[in-house]
C-alpha positions in Angstrom: 66.4 25.8 83.7 70.1 25.9 83.6 72.4 28.6 82.3 72.9 26.7 79.2 69.3 26.8 78.3 69.4 30.8 78.4 69.7 32.0 75.0 72.7 34.2 74.5 71.4 37.9 73.4 74.8 39.8 73.7 78.4 39.3 73.1 80.3 38.8 76.5 82.4 41.6 77.3 86.2 40.3 77.3 87.3 40.4 80.9 90.8 41.9 80.1 89.5 44.7 77.9 90.0 48.1 79.6 86.8 50.1 80.3 88.1 53.0 78.0 88.7 50.8 75.1 85.1 49.4 75.5 83.5 52.9 75.7 85.5 54.3 72.9 84.5 51.3 70.6 80.6 51.8 71.6 80.8 55.7 70.9 82.4 54.8 67.4 79.6 52.6 66.6 77.0 55.3 67.6 78.8 57.6 65.3 78.9 55.1 62.4 75.2 54.2 63.0 74.2 57.9 63.4 72.3 56.5 66.3 71.1 59.8 67.9 69.5 61.0 64.7 67.8 57.5 64.2 66.2 57.6 67.8 64.7 61.0 66.9 63.3 59.5 63.6 61.9 56.7 65.5 59.8 59.1 67.4 58.7 61.5 64.9 55.1 62.3 65.2 55.1 61.3 68.8 54.1 63.7 71.7 56.9 66.2 72.3 58.8 66.4 75.5 60.6 69.9 75.4 64.0 70.2 76.9 66.0 73.8 77.1 69.6 73.6 77.0 71.1 76.5 78.7 73.8 78.0 76.4 77.5 77.8 77.7 80.0 80.4 76.7 82.4 78.4 74.4 85.3 80.8 74.8 86.0 79.0 78.1 86.8 75.4 78.7 84.6 73.0 80.1 85.2 71.6 83.5 84.5 68.3 85.4 81.5 70.1 87.0 79.8 70.2 83.6 80.0 66.3 83.6 77.8 66.1 86.6 75.0 68.6 85.3 74.8 67.0 81.9 74.7 63.5 83.2 71.4 64.7 84.9 70.2 66.3 81.7 70.9 63.2 79.7 69.3 60.8 82.4 66.0 62.8 82.2 65.9 63.2 78.4 66.8 59.5 77.7 64.1 58.4 80.2 61.4 60.5 78.4 62.6 59.0 75.1 62.1 55.6 76.4 58.7 56.4 77.5 57.9 57.1 74.0 58.2 61.0 73.8 60.0 62.9 70.9 62.9 64.7 72.7 64.5 67.3 70.7 68.0 68.4 72.2 68.9 71.3 70.3 72.4 72.8 71.5 73.0 76.4 72.1 76.0 78.9 72.4 76.0 82.1 74.4 78.3 84.3 72.3 77.9 87.8 73.7 78.9 90.0 76.6 81.6 90.6 79.0 82.9 87.0 79.0 84.0 87.1 75.6 85.1 90.8 75.8 87.3 90.1 78.9 88.9 87.1 77.3 89.9 89.2 74.2 91.2 91.9 76.4 93.5 89.4 78.2 94.7 88.0 74.9 95.5 91.4 73.6 97.1 92.6 77.1 94.7 95.6 77.2 92.3 96.7 79.9 89.3 99.0 80.0 87.1 100.9 77.4 89.8 103.4 76.7 92.4 100.8 75.2 89.3 99.1 73.3 88.5 102.4 71.6 92.0 103.0 70.7 92.2 99.6 68.9 88.9 100.5 67.3 85.4 98.9 67.9 85.3 97.1 64.6 88.5 95.4 65.1 87.7 94.4 68.7 84.4 93.1 67.6 86.0 91.0 64.9 88.4 89.6 67.6 85.3 88.6 69.7 83.8 86.9 66.9 86.6 84.8 66.3 87.3 84.2 70.1 83.6 82.8 70.5 84.1 79.4 69.6 87.7 79.0 70.9 86.9 75.6 72.9 84.0 74.6 71.0 85.7 71.3 69.8 86.4 70.5 73.8 82.6 71.0 74.6 81.6 68.9 71.8 84.2 66.3 72.6 83.2 66.4 76.4 79.5 65.6 75.4 80.3 62.9 73.2 82.7 61.3 75.5 80.2 61.1 78.4 77.4 59.9 76.1 75.5 63.2 76.3 73.3 63.4 73.2 72.9 66.9 71.9 72.2 68.4 68.5 75.4 70.1 67.5 74.5 69.9 63.8 71.8 72.7 64.1 72.7 74.7 67.2 71.3 78.1 68.2 73.9 80.9 68.3 73.2 84.2 69.9 75.4 86.3 67.6 73.8 85.2 64.3 71.6 87.8 62.4 68.5 85.5 62.7 68.8 85.5 66.3 69.4 89.1 67.0 66.5 90.0 64.6 64.1 87.9 67.0 65.7 89.7 70.0 65.0 93.1 68.2 61.3 92.0 67.8 61.0 91.2 71.5 62.5 94.5 72.5 60.2 96.3 70.2 57.1 94.4 71.3 58.1 95.5 74.9 58.4 99.2 73.8 54.9 99.0 72.0 53.5 97.7 75.5 54.9 100.5 77.3 57.3 98.2 79.0 60.6 99.6 77.5 61.8 103.0 78.9 64.8 105.1 79.5 65.3 106.3 82.9 68.2 108.1 85.1 68.5 106.1 88.2 71.3 105.0 90.7 72.6 101.8 89.3 75.3 99.2 90.5 78.0 100.0 88.1 81.3 98.4 87.5 84.0 101.0 86.8 86.4 98.5 85.4 84.0 97.1 82.8 82.6 100.6 82.4 78.9 99.6 82.6 75.7 99.1 84.6 74.6 95.8 86.1 71.2 94.3 86.7 69.9 93.3 89.9 70.1 89.6 89.0 73.9 90.1 88.0 74.6 92.1 91.2 73.0 89.1 93.4 75.7 86.8 92.0 78.7 88.8 93.0 78.5 89.5 97.0 81.6 89.0 99.0 82.5 89.5 102.6 84.9 92.7 102.9 86.3 94.8 105.7 85.3 98.5 105.0 85.7 101.6 107.1 83.2 102.4 109.9 83.4 106.2 110.4 81.5 108.6 112.7 81.9 112.3 112.0 80.5 115.0 114.5 79.3 118.0 112.3 78.7 121.5 113.8 75.1 122.6 113.7 74.5 126.2 112.6 70.9 126.4 113.6 68.0 124.1 115.2 64.3 124.9 115.1 65.0 128.3 113.7 67.5 129.3 116.6 71.2 130.1 115.9 73.7 127.8 117.8 76.5 129.9 119.4 80.1 129.3 118.8 81.8 127.0 121.3 84.0 128.9 124.0 87.5 129.0 123.1 87.1 127.0 119.8 87.1 129.4 116.7 85.0 128.1 113.9 83.1 125.6 116.1 79.7 125.7 117.6 78.2 124.4 120.7 76.1 121.7 119.2 77.1 118.8 117.0 75.3 116.1 115.2 76.9 112.4 114.9 76.8 111.0 111.4 77.9 107.5 110.4 79.2 105.9 107.0 80.9 103.1 105.4 81.8 104.9 102.4 83.9 107.9 103.4 84.6 108.8 99.7 81.0 109.9 99.4 81.5 112.6 102.1 82.9 114.6 99.4 79.5 114.9 97.8 77.7 115.3 101.1 74.6 117.2 100.4 72.2 116.8 103.5 71.5 114.5 106.5 68.5 112.6 107.1 66.6 111.6 110.4 63.6 109.7 111.1 60.7 112.4 112.0 59.5 110.0 114.8 62.7 108.6 116.3 63.8 109.8 119.7 67.2 111.6 119.8 69.3 112.7 122.7 71.7 115.5 123.2 74.6 114.8 125.5 77.5 116.6 127.3 80.7 114.9 128.6 80.7 115.1 132.4 83.6 116.8 133.9 85.4 117.8 130.7 86.5 121.3 129.6 84.9 120.5 126.3 81.4 121.9 126.6 80.2 121.0 123.3 77.1 118.6 122.9 76.6 115.8 120.6 73.1 114.5 119.1 72.4 111.1 118.0 69.5 108.7 118.2 68.6 107.5 121.9 68.5 103.8 121.0 72.1 104.0 119.5 73.8 105.8 122.5 74.9 102.7 124.1 76.2 101.0 120.9 78.1 104.4 119.9 79.5 105.7 123.1 79.6 102.4 125.3 77.0 100.7 127.5 78.2 102.8 130.5 77.9 106.1 128.8 75.4 107.6 131.3 78.2 107.6 133.8 80.5 109.6 131.5 77.9 111.7 129.6 75.3 114.1 130.9 71.9 114.1 129.0 71.2 117.9 128.1 67.7 117.3 126.4 65.7 114.8 124.3 64.5 115.7 120.9 62.4 114.2 118.3 63.5 113.8 114.6 60.7 116.2 113.8 62.5 119.0 115.8 65.8 118.4 114.0 64.2 118.6 110.4 65.3 121.8 108.9 68.5 122.3 110.9 71.4 123.7 109.4 74.9 122.2 109.6 78.5 122.5 108.1 79.5 119.7 105.8 82.5 117.7 106.5 84.5 118.5 103.2 83.9 121.7 101.2 85.8 121.0 98.0 82.9 121.0 95.6 80.6 124.1 95.0 77.0 123.6 95.2 74.7 124.3 92.2 72.5 127.4 92.3 68.8 126.9 93.2 69.3 123.7 95.3 69.0 122.9 98.8 72.2 121.9 100.8 73.6 121.4 104.2 70.1 120.8 105.8 68.7 118.1 107.9 65.6 116.3 106.1 63.2 113.8 107.5 63.0 110.4 105.7 61.4 107.2 107.0 64.1 105.0 105.6 66.2 106.1 108.6 66.5 103.5 111.3 68.1 103.0 114.7 69.4 99.6 113.7 72.8 100.7 113.1 75.1 103.9 113.0 73.9 106.9 115.0 70.3 107.1 113.5 71.5 110.1 111.2 72.0 109.1 107.6 74.7 110.9 105.5 73.1 112.1 102.1 74.8 112.1 98.8 72.1 111.9 96.1 74.6 111.0 93.4 75.7 107.7 95.1 72.6 105.9 96.6 69.0 104.9 95.5 67.5 106.3 98.8 69.5 109.4 98.8 68.6 110.0 95.1 65.0 109.7 95.8 65.3 111.8 98.7 67.0 114.4 96.8 64.3 114.7 94.2 61.7 115.3 97.0 63.9 117.9 98.6 65.5 119.4 95.8 68.9 118.5 97.2 71.9 119.5 95.4 73.6 116.9 93.2 77.3 116.5 93.4 78.9 113.8 91.2 82.8 114.3 91.1 83.4 110.8 89.9 84.2 109.7 86.4 83.1 106.5 84.8 86.4 104.9 85.7 85.6 105.4 89.3 88.2 107.9 89.8 88.0 111.4 91.3 89.0 114.3 88.9 92.6 115.2 88.7 92.0 118.8 90.2 90.4 117.6 93.3 92.6 118.3 96.5 94.3 115.3 98.1 92.7 112.5 96.1 92.5 113.5 92.6 93.1 110.6 90.1 92.6 108.1 92.8 90.0 105.1 92.5 87.2 106.1 95.2 87.8 102.9 97.4 91.3 103.7 97.6 90.7 107.1 98.5 89.2 106.3 101.9 92.4 106.3 104.1 93.4 109.7 103.0 89.9 111.0 103.5 89.9 109.8 106.9 93.1 111.5 107.8 91.5 114.7 106.1 88.5 114.5 108.6 90.8 113.9 111.4 92.7 117.1 110.5 89.7 119.0 110.1 88.7 118.0 113.6 85.2 116.4 112.6 86.5 112.6 112.9 84.7 111.1 116.0 86.0 107.7 115.6 87.1 105.3 112.7 87.3 101.6 112.7 86.4 98.8 110.1 83.3 96.5 109.9 83.0 93.3 107.9 79.9 93.1 105.6 78.7 91.7 102.4 79.4 94.1 99.6 78.6 93.5 95.7 81.4 93.1 93.4 81.1 92.5 89.5 80.4 88.9 89.0 82.8 88.9 85.9 85.9 90.7 86.9 85.6 91.0 90.7 85.7 94.8 90.9 83.7 96.4 93.9 80.6 97.9 92.5 79.7 101.7 92.9 76.2 102.9 93.1 76.1 105.5 90.6 73.5 107.7 88.9 73.5 106.7 85.3 70.9 106.9 82.3 69.9 103.6 81.3 67.3 101.6 79.4 64.8 99.5 81.4 62.3 96.8 81.2 59.3 97.6 83.5 59.4 94.2 85.2 58.0 95.8 88.3 54.6 96.2 86.6 54.0 92.5 86.3 55.8 91.4 89.3 52.4 89.5 90.6 52.1 87.8 87.2 55.8 86.6 87.4 55.1 85.5 91.0 52.1 83.6 89.9 53.9 81.9 87.0 56.7 80.9 89.4 54.2 79.2 91.8 53.2 76.8 89.0 56.9 75.8 88.2 57.9 72.4 89.7 61.1 73.4 91.4 63.4 70.6 92.7 64.3 71.2 95.5 61.0 73.1 96.2 62.6 75.6 98.6 64.7 77.2 95.9 61.6 78.2 94.1 59.7 79.4 97.1 62.7 80.8 99.0 65.8 82.0 97.0 64.0 82.8 93.8 60.5 83.5 95.0 61.7 86.0 97.7 63.8 87.6 95.3 61.1 88.0 92.9 58.9 89.7 95.5 61.6 92.2 95.7 61.9 92.6 92.1 62.7 96.0 90.5 62.9 97.1 86.9 65.5 95.3 84.8 68.3 97.5 83.5 69.0 96.1 80.2 71.3 98.4 78.4 75.3 98.0 78.7 77.7 100.7 77.7 80.0 98.0 75.8 80.6 96.8 72.5 80.3 93.1 71.7 76.5 92.3 72.2 73.0 92.9 70.6 72.8 96.5 69.8 69.6 98.1 71.4 67.4 98.7 68.3 66.5 102.2 69.5 67.3 105.5 67.4 66.9 108.7 69.0 66.4 112.1 67.5 69.5 114.5 68.0 67.1 117.6 68.6 64.7 116.1 71.0 65.3 112.9 73.1 61.6 112.2 73.2 61.5 111.4 69.4 62.3 107.6 69.4 62.2 104.9 66.7 62.3 101.3 68.1 62.7 98.8 65.3 61.6 95.1 65.4 63.0 93.8 62.2 65.6 94.4 59.5 62.7 95.1 57.1 61.8 98.2 59.1 65.6 99.3 59.1 65.6 99.0 55.4 62.3 100.9 55.1 63.6 103.8 57.4 66.9 104.1 55.3 65.2 103.6 52.0 67.6 101.1 50.5 67.9 97.2 51.1 70.3 95.8 53.4 73.4 94.1 52.1 73.3 90.3 51.9 76.2 90.0 54.5 74.3 92.6 56.9 76.1 92.5 60.4 73.7 93.9 62.9 76.6 94.4 65.4 78.6 97.7 66.3 79.8 99.9 64.7 78.1 98.7 61.3 74.6 99.2 62.6 75.6 102.7 64.1 76.1 103.9 60.7 72.5 103.5 59.7 70.7 107.2 60.0 67.6 109.0 58.8 65.5 112.0 59.1 63.3 112.2 62.2 59.8 111.1 61.4 58.0 113.7 63.8 56.4 116.2 61.7 58.2 119.6 61.8 61.2 118.4 63.6 63.9 118.2 61.3 66.3 116.4 63.3 68.3 113.3 62.5 67.8 109.8 64.2 71.0 108.2 65.5 71.0 104.8 67.2 71.5 105.0 70.9 75.1 103.4 71.6 74.3 100.8 74.1 74.1 97.1 73.6 71.7 94.9 75.8 72.2 92.7 78.8 73.5 89.1 77.5 71.1 87.7 79.9 68.3 89.1 77.8 70.1 87.4 74.7 70.2 84.0 76.5 66.6 84.2 77.8 65.1 84.9 74.3 66.3 81.4 73.2 62.8 79.7 73.4 61.7 81.8 70.5 64.9 83.3 69.0 66.4 79.9 68.2 63.5 79.6 65.7 63.8 83.0 64.3 60.4 83.7 65.5 58.2 85.5 64.3 59.9 85.5 61.0 60.1 81.7 60.6 59.1 78.4 62.0 55.8 79.5 63.7 54.6 76.0 63.6 57.7 74.7 65.2 57.3 77.1 68.2 53.8 76.0 68.7 55.0 72.4 69.8 58.3 73.4 71.5 57.2 76.2 73.9 57.2 76.3 76.6 59.9 73.9 78.2 59.3 70.9 80.2 62.5 70.4 81.7 65.4 72.9 82.5 68.5 71.5 84.6 70.9 74.3 85.4 73.1 75.5 88.3 71.9 77.4 91.5 73.7 80.5 90.4 71.0 80.4 87.3 68.0 81.1 89.6 68.8 84.9 89.3 70.3 84.7 86.0 69.0 82.5 83.1 65.8 81.4 85.0 64.9 85.0 85.8 65.4 86.0 82.2 63.2 83.4 80.9 60.6 84.1 83.3 60.6 87.9 82.8 60.5 87.5 79.1 57.3 85.8 78.6 55.4 89.1 78.2 56.3 89.3 74.6 56.0 85.6 73.5 53.1 84.0 71.9 50.7 81.7 73.7 51.7 78.0 73.1 51.2 74.4 74.2 50.4 73.8 78.1 53.5 72.7 80.1 53.2 69.3 81.6 56.2 68.6 83.7 58.6 70.4 85.7 61.8 72.8 85.5 64.5 71.5 87.5 67.3 73.3 89.5 70.5 71.4 89.4 74.4 72.0 90.0 76.3 74.8 88.3 76.5 74.1 84.7 76.0 77.2 82.4 78.3 80.1 82.1 81.9 80.3 83.1 83.1 79.3 86.5 84.2 81.9 89.1 87.6 80.3 89.7 89.9 77.7 87.8 88.5 74.5 86.7 89.5 71.0 86.8 89.6 69.9 83.2 87.5 66.7 82.7 90.7 65.0 80.8 92.7 65.1 83.7 93.7 62.3 85.9 91.9 61.4 89.1 93.0 63.0 92.4 92.5 66.6 91.7 90.0 68.6 93.8 87.6 71.0 92.7 87.8 74.7 93.5 85.6 75.7 96.6 83.4 77.7 94.4 82.5 74.9 92.3 82.0 72.4 95.1 79.3 74.6 96.5 77.1 74.0 93.4 77.8 70.2 93.2 75.3 67.9 94.9 72.1 69.9 94.9 69.1 67.5 95.4 67.4 67.0 92.0 64.2 65.1 92.9 62.4 64.4 96.1 63.7 61.9 98.4 61.7 59.8 100.8 62.8 59.5 104.5 65.5 56.8 105.0 64.3 54.0 107.3 65.2 54.0 110.9 68.9 53.6 111.4 70.0 54.9 108.1 70.9 58.4 106.8 72.2 59.6 110.0 73.8 62.9 109.9 77.4 63.6 110.8 78.2 64.5 114.3 79.5 67.9 113.4 76.3 68.6 111.3 74.3 67.5 114.1 76.0 69.9 116.5 75.5 72.7 113.9 72.0 71.9 113.7 71.4 71.8 117.4 73.3 74.9 118.1 72.2 77.2 115.1 69.2 76.1 113.3 66.8 74.7 115.9 67.4 77.6 118.5 66.8 80.2 115.9 63.5 78.5 115.0 62.5 78.4 118.7 63.3 82.1 118.9 60.8 82.8 116.1 58.4 80.4 117.6 58.5 82.7 120.9 58.1 85.8 118.8 54.8 84.2 117.3 53.2 83.5 120.6 54.5 79.6 120.2 56.1 77.4 122.5 59.9 76.3 122.3 60.1 72.8 121.4 56.5 72.5 120.3 56.2 69.4 118.1 59.1 67.1 117.6 57.8 66.4 114.3 57.9 70.0 113.3 61.7 70.1 113.9 62.4 66.7 112.3 64.2 66.7 108.8 63.6 64.6 105.8 65.8 62.0 107.0 65.0 61.9 110.6 63.5 58.4 112.0 60.9 60.4 114.0 59.8 62.7 111.2 56.0 63.0 110.8 55.6 61.0 107.5 55.7 63.2 104.5 55.7 66.5 106.4 59.3 66.1 107.4 60.4 65.5 103.9 58.9 68.9 103.2 60.9 70.6 105.5 58.2 70.3 108.4 55.3 71.9 106.4 52.8 69.0 107.2 54.1 68.3 110.8 51.4 68.6 113.5 53.6 70.8 115.7 54.1 73.4 113.0 50.3 73.4 112.1 49.5 74.2 115.6 52.1 77.1 115.7 50.4 78.3 112.4 47.1 78.4 114.1 48.4 80.3 117.0 50.1 82.7 114.6 46.8 83.1 112.8 44.7 83.8 116.1 47.4 86.3 117.2 47.1 88.2 114.0 50.7 87.3 112.7 51.3 87.3 109.0 53.7 87.5 106.2 57.4 87.3 107.2 57.0 86.3 110.5 54.8 83.4 109.7 57.1 82.1 106.8 60.3 82.3 109.2 59.3 78.8 110.7 59.1 77.1 107.5 62.5 78.6 106.3 64.4 77.2 109.4 62.7 73.8 108.9 63.9 74.0 105.3 67.5 74.8 106.5 67.4 71.8 108.7 66.2 69.7 105.8 69.0 71.1 103.5 71.6 70.1 106.1 70.3 66.5 106.4 70.3 66.2 102.7 73.6 67.1 102.0 75.2 64.4 104.2 78.5 66.3 104.4 81.0 65.8 107.0 83.0 68.9 107.2 81.9 71.9 109.1 82.6 74.4 106.1 80.4 72.2 103.8 77.7 72.1 106.5 77.9 76.0 106.5 77.9 75.9 102.6 74.8 73.6 102.6 73.0 75.9 104.8 73.8 78.9 102.5 72.9 77.0 99.6 69.3 77.1 100.7 69.5 80.7 99.6 70.0 82.6 103.1 72.0 82.9 106.2 71.0 82.5 109.9 69.6 86.0 110.8 71.6 85.8 114.2 71.9 89.6 114.3 68.1 89.9 114.1 67.8 87.4 116.8 70.3 89.1 119.0 68.1 92.3 118.8 65.1 90.4 119.9 66.7 89.1 122.9 68.1 92.6 123.9 64.4 93.8 123.6 63.2 90.9 125.6 65.7 91.5 128.3 64.9 95.3 128.6 61.2 94.6 128.8 61.5 92.2 131.6 63.6 94.7 133.7 66.4 92.2 134.0 69.2 94.1 132.2 72.3 94.3 134.2 71.2 92.3 137.2 72.5 88.9 136.3 75.5 87.6 134.2 73.5 86.4 131.5 72.5 89.9 130.4 76.0 91.1 130.5 76.9 88.2 128.2 74.3 89.1 125.7 75.9 92.6 125.5 79.5 91.2 125.4 79.1 88.0 123.3 75.6 88.3 121.7 75.9 86.0 119.0 76.8 83.2 121.3 74.6 84.2 124.0 71.5 84.2 121.9 72.1 80.6 121.3 72.2 79.7 125.0 69.2 81.7 125.7 67.3 79.9 122.9 68.2 76.6 124.6 67.3 77.7 128.0 70.6 78.0 129.4 71.0 81.7 130.0 73.7 82.1 132.4 75.3 78.6 132.6 76.6 77.7 129.1 80.2 78.0 128.6 79.9 80.4 125.8 79.0 83.0 128.4 81.5 81.8 131.1 83.0 85.5 130.8 80.0 86.9 132.5 81.1 85.8 135.8 84.6 84.8 137.8 85.7 81.3 136.9 84.2 78.6 139.2 81.2 80.6 140.0 78.9 78.9 137.5 76.7 77.1 140.1 74.4 78.0 143.3 73.2 81.5 143.3 74.5 82.5 139.9 72.7 79.1 138.3 69.5 79.9 140.0 69.5 83.7 139.0 70.0 82.4 135.3 67.0 80.2 135.6 64.9 83.0 137.1 66.0 85.2 134.2 65.0 82.7 131.8 61.6 82.4 133.5 61.2 86.1 133.6 62.0 86.7 129.9 60.1 83.6 128.4 57.3 84.1 130.8 56.7 87.7 129.6 56.9 86.6 126.0 54.4 83.7 126.5 52.0 86.2 128.1 52.1 88.6 125.4 52.3 86.1 122.7 49.4 83.9 124.2 47.1 86.8 125.1 45.8 87.4 121.3 45.6 83.7 120.7 43.8 82.8 123.9 41.2 85.5 123.0 40.4 83.9 119.8 40.5 80.3 121.1 39.5 79.5 124.6 41.4 76.1 124.6 44.5 77.9 124.2 43.8 79.9 127.2 43.4 76.7 129.2 46.8 75.5 127.8 48.4 78.7 128.9 47.1 78.3 132.5 48.4 74.7 132.5 51.7 75.9 131.4 51.9 78.5 134.1 51.2 76.3 136.8 54.0 73.9 135.4 56.2 77.1 135.3 55.3 77.8 139.1 56.4 74.4 140.0 59.5 74.6 138.2 60.5 78.0 139.7 59.9 76.6 143.1 62.4 73.8 142.4 64.8 76.2 141.1 64.5 78.2 144.2 65.3 75.2 146.3 68.5 74.6 144.1 67.3 71.7 142.0 67.8 73.0 138.6 69.4 70.8 136.3 70.8 73.1 133.8 74.1 72.0 132.4 76.8 74.2 133.9 80.3 72.4 132.6 81.7 71.8 129.4 81.2 68.0 129.8 77.8 68.3 130.8 77.1 70.6 127.7 78.7 68.2 125.5 76.7 65.4 126.9 73.5 67.3 126.6 74.1 68.1 123.0 74.8 64.5 122.1 71.8 63.4 123.9 69.7 66.0 121.9 71.5 65.0 118.7 70.3 61.2 119.2 66.8 62.0 119.7 66.1 65.5 121.1 64.3 64.1 124.1 66.6 63.8 126.9 67.7 67.5 127.2 64.1 68.6 127.0 63.3 66.4 130.0 66.2 67.6 132.0 65.6 71.2 131.3 64.2 73.3 134.2 60.5 74.0 134.3 61.1 77.7 134.0 62.5 76.8 130.4 60.5 73.6 129.6 57.0 75.2 128.5 55.5 72.3 126.9 
């Protein structure tokens, strides 16, 4: 058959026609033919494939990153339509909440609730309503231009009266089931926006910041019922002090008590050869960290105490500007089990108005409650020194005041992750507030069960980032002290706060007021606040006023499965076939936003059809971007902001391992993998009684040529090496978090390999995209504990390196190069990295790992005799290795070149370095 025999079915595309002109002509033809509507009509009566479109906020411009996500959405919807399913694609608009309010504030040149109330709530909400669809045309034009079929003729809009009424019904249903309640709790609070945030909103706004790290030494008035005498020559000071640490000096103004752990050991120390005879008390485990590792040469131990002995002690607070309420306890040491010796001094400063643990302890011990901070996050004007200042800005002045009063022990800074408002970027305050909550903690297990049935892609997002967050789920704070949002349909009696009316429809509102509602009834503030009636509780005589709060906009958008149909007031039949969803594709940030609100909201929805397919996690799409955006209409060559780059490129569907020789990870990613991911996993293996390096297949990523079949593609879950380590963990009785650490490390490696990124920052971002950071600090503590247990601390350079540069030394120890890695060269004089030091480092590795293997294998061997035989064989190999080390035959890499060569060898196959390592470290 020749080319001329082929029947021509399509008109040839002119070679000189620009691509844009061709696409525009095709789009015009689709419009003229109304092709999208015709495809839906062609599938009328077919089995539905339910797609949920996450509603964007149309008062912000779309960006190029929306093209990526919408292309994925359109791909799946078209595929299912071609397979014969009916795929409705209803568009939606998220129109409430802070995004709209902040945009209007910027346009008006105002900021904060005071300015809004001066303008008037009615006028402000009118402007918000007008602002909602500022860029709706841009969104629709973008969707059409990229060929994304979406039904914009009949979208759901969250501010419409029909949608709001369905949300009211959902809230009333929760209340009748006992799941909606009002409580007074410590909540994350944004002082700029003037409202509390829910836990899933907080999770979106963490940033690394430098905060003060302050230790104060407070005078003790009595301990164990005995009065502490005054210090010689120091009027107003006592002989004994207790050391307290805080990273929020501004809360010291509200100090009420101190907390110690009843079972921790505390030491009382006096400075040697010093005219100051006063003593200091802190946790024994923290003395080295606070006073220096050589503190024993400069301080004399006076006595040891348990935390229980300190409970009930009296002290003098650091700043005495506020009076204590009568009938409360204050300036007292209490015992609390949340206190630890992991950081600080082992003594916790308590301010019940500004911390969840402090608040709970204050209730238990009847502690005084001091809250001198207004809703704007400022100290009152009449407070000395810091009056009128934002609390975070007052820290420097307060530190100087502590120094002037003679209680400042030392002050510095520390870098840590701190929550900020995800919309305006203001640091959050943990603030005692009255709020309305959904009791999600009461059905946490049900949410976990439902989440386990969702098909997440990639799967580790559902089991890791989202699943672990659900395990720590707390009640959902849904009320917001704002203006443009769905009003909370709760009316409260002005005589008794216990008398409530929670309405689930506009008909109920008309029934309560005794008059029909206007045809153009607006359910928003301030209109809805004008509806009042007499209290329905017999004999009360009070009046019912609506509580002033609006609801969390995430509750709005999470109601879309039923509220888009005005359920239960209309379209009951439609919901029966269009709920739950078969397919969702949104950004990673939505795992703790929209995905959570969808999952948490199922308690009040009706039962419906069985879901067949899978929800999908994809690049950032919904909501306003964090930074600036690259407009999709701009020319090529512009780069996405870093915040948006992180969300792009997430794996959508499962990929099979590439054939040998393809899919190699870039060199810098390989180095990151070998230095950070695998060593941390090996540390966890040791902690579980396993063997470092056990099972090459267990450490192989999904694109690794030597991966064990499908097990590698799932992050090592099916690899025989990991199965063996799980069996060891089971025999040793290890469960829960420790057991899951191995899988998580394999998942991180899988993410690194899937990302195929060549820049160090992108590699780091890819690992964080899996939902967690490498717990190096935890591994450092484990290494220190093992060194102390082996009696090796201080004997060789490696232990000194652990103390001085722990984050680097921990990697060396995990790789079996305790004393000879260039990371630890500062632990010994230059040029002294061979010979005796090398043998001493190898001996240290043998002692540390040998002790761990003895402890870890003991329980496993008792349960399985075969494991005992393996342990004996390994012990014999270790003995032979130690003998070679004693003869100076160790082959530890001790120069930079050798280390680089070893890393490169391990990156190519992970075999050579294992073979070259000394027997003291090579345990399998």
